[in-house]
C-alpha angles and dihedrals in degrees: 000000000000088000142315097267131077092238090062090050092050091047089055090049090054090051092049092050089057088057093049092256123127127213139235111202125204132168111219119240137094143181097041113202100222141017092250089066090048090052090054089053091052093049090049093053093043089056090045092055088052092047093050091051092046092051094044094236125166092231139133129190132236125195137182117234091226087059086061097050104271091144091053107036123354090198091056090046090054091048089052091049090052091054090053093045089054090050090051091051093046092053095037090240131121136251122214124195112215121220117232131186121330093264086070100043099096096039090049092049089049090054092049096047090054093043098047093056091071103016115058094177091076135095141178136221117234127191122229094204093069116091091217097058096092089058091046091053092050091050092049097048095083088061092060087234137187112238127189104198116210129172096233133254105203126096107253131173120256090245090072105019140046110251102193119076092225090057092048089050092047091051091047090054092045092050091050091048087055094048104040096078088056089051089053090051091052092244098113139037109212125190119191102217100189140108090214101111093180089057090047089053091052091050091047090054090055090047091051090051088055091052094251114153118235090235087069093054111099126198130184127192135173123264111269095016120111093339090168091056092047090055092046094051091049091051090050092056104264119135102245129190128184116215106225117194122193140164139091094273092077099105099058091039093052096046092047091054092050092047094046097052121024091199087070090064091055091047092054092046092053091052092049095052 
């Protein structure tokens, strides 16, 4: 994180824009306890959409459904998402829906399917480590969706998720192979949300074989991770966005991710050293 406050996140977004890199902004926090908290989150993001437009930033916004009240009232969560989708449209920006643990996969997909029908400036994150994701992609394709494909950072049982890294990577590649022709046809926006530059290179070779221009290849990475590779990819013509998290809920969020999935600890250690 560049800092806890929004101003630090926006300052980082300005710096990335100067390097030809866009931003994806998200305020940390999830599983709000009441709808009043969810309303505060919505108002925050509405003002952020306006601020991004006012400052001329190349920035989009990503939000977790449980920040918007999904645990409490799915109807209220959808209403909150609609407010944010309207704000994204008004400011010519884009709203992403994050994917949380597997207990939320189906409810989150339900929210997105409803939202996408009337709000084209919306996308959803899908996780390549889940066995079900290929079916989810196939079902979403008729909507001409936007999909940000991540590997997945939550602890999930082997019955529903690939445990070995090589299997997660193989499924990521297979999913992209399935989706790239739809990208070429203009029926899908695909964002490769991974720090695995070797995997990105393999996917880019497939895209090139399909006649897909590099300028239509999108990559997203986390703030502070592989900054040199982000800059390189941007120079080489990829569309690159840096996911910038901010907010005072970072400590509990960070520790929970490390505790949930030991591989996250190794990932952080590798970046530090």
